[in-house]
N, C-alpha and C positions, 0 to 999 in steps of 0.2 A: 860126442854127436852133437852134443847144441853148437860147435862151429859150424858143423859142415850143413845145418838146417839153416843157420845165421847167414851161412855163404852162399845157400839154396838160392833162401828167398833175396838175397842182394842181387845176385845175376837175375833177376826173375823180372829185380824190380828197374833192373838196370836196360832189362829187353821195354821190357811198357815203354819207361821214360825213352829209350832208344825209337821207339816205335810213333810215340806223338809226337818228336821231336822231328821226326821225318814227315809226317801228316801236317805238322805246324808249318816247316819249310814248305809245302807244296802248297796249302793254303796262300803263304804271303805271297807266294809268287803268282798264285793264279790270280790273284788279289790285285796284284802290279799289275800285269797285263791286263786286267780289265777298265782297272786305272788309266793306263796309256792309250787303250783304245776307246774309253770314254771321251778323252781331252782332242784324238781325233775329228773334230765333229766332220760333218760336212755344212759346207756352204750352203747358207737360205738361197733360194731358187727364184724369183719372182716372174708373175705370168704376167703377159704384152701379149698385143696383139698388134698386127699391122697388113695391109691393103698389096695385095696381090692382082698385076692385069692377068688377066687370064690372054695369051697368045693363041695362035693354032693350035697347035701341036701339046697345047697345055690338058693335062687330065688330070683330075681328083687327085689319085692315086701320085702322079710324077710331084705333083705340090705337096702332099701330106709324107712322101718319103725326105722331101727336101728341109721342112720346118719341124717335125714329130723328135720328140725327146724324150726321154728315159720315164720320164713321167706317167704317161702313157705304157697301159700293158701290153696295146702292137699299134699297128696302123690302122685296125679300122677301126680300132677307137679312139685315136686320135678323124679319123675322115667322117666320124659318127657324130662328132661334135663341130667340126668345119658344118659340115653338111646343118645341123641344129642350127647355128649361128647367122648360117647366108640364106634362109628357111627354104633348104631344097630339099627336094624329095626324091631327088636320085643322085648318082654318083657324073653326071653329063652335067659341063660345064660350059656357056654359052662364049663364044669368043668374044673378044671387047670389051667384056665385063667383070668388073674388080669383085675379089671376096678378101674377105675378114681372115684371117688364121690369129690362131692363138700359135705361141714359144712361149720357151720358157729360157733366162735370163739369171747366173749369179750380179749378173753389175744393175744396181736399182738406177732406175731413171725419174728424174721426176716431173 
């Protein structure tokens, strides 16, 4: 009788140990994945400004499409910033003028 109880207890402990080891292995694997992802940093992006000459067919929308980057939620947000920088009250651009537009780059320019 004692032998059977001891055997049951041993099997029970082995099951718990096996569950613990599987859990520990999963946690270690997840930690390893997290550590790998943490080392894959996105490069720093620098904000710059450039001057754009307004041609006859130029629109704020077309210029914005050319210079907008992922830092902006959408093209409208970018257009709003361009209008603010250039003190524009609407989306209309005047032929022959220049406007200042922001852009981002991974390259550091001194």
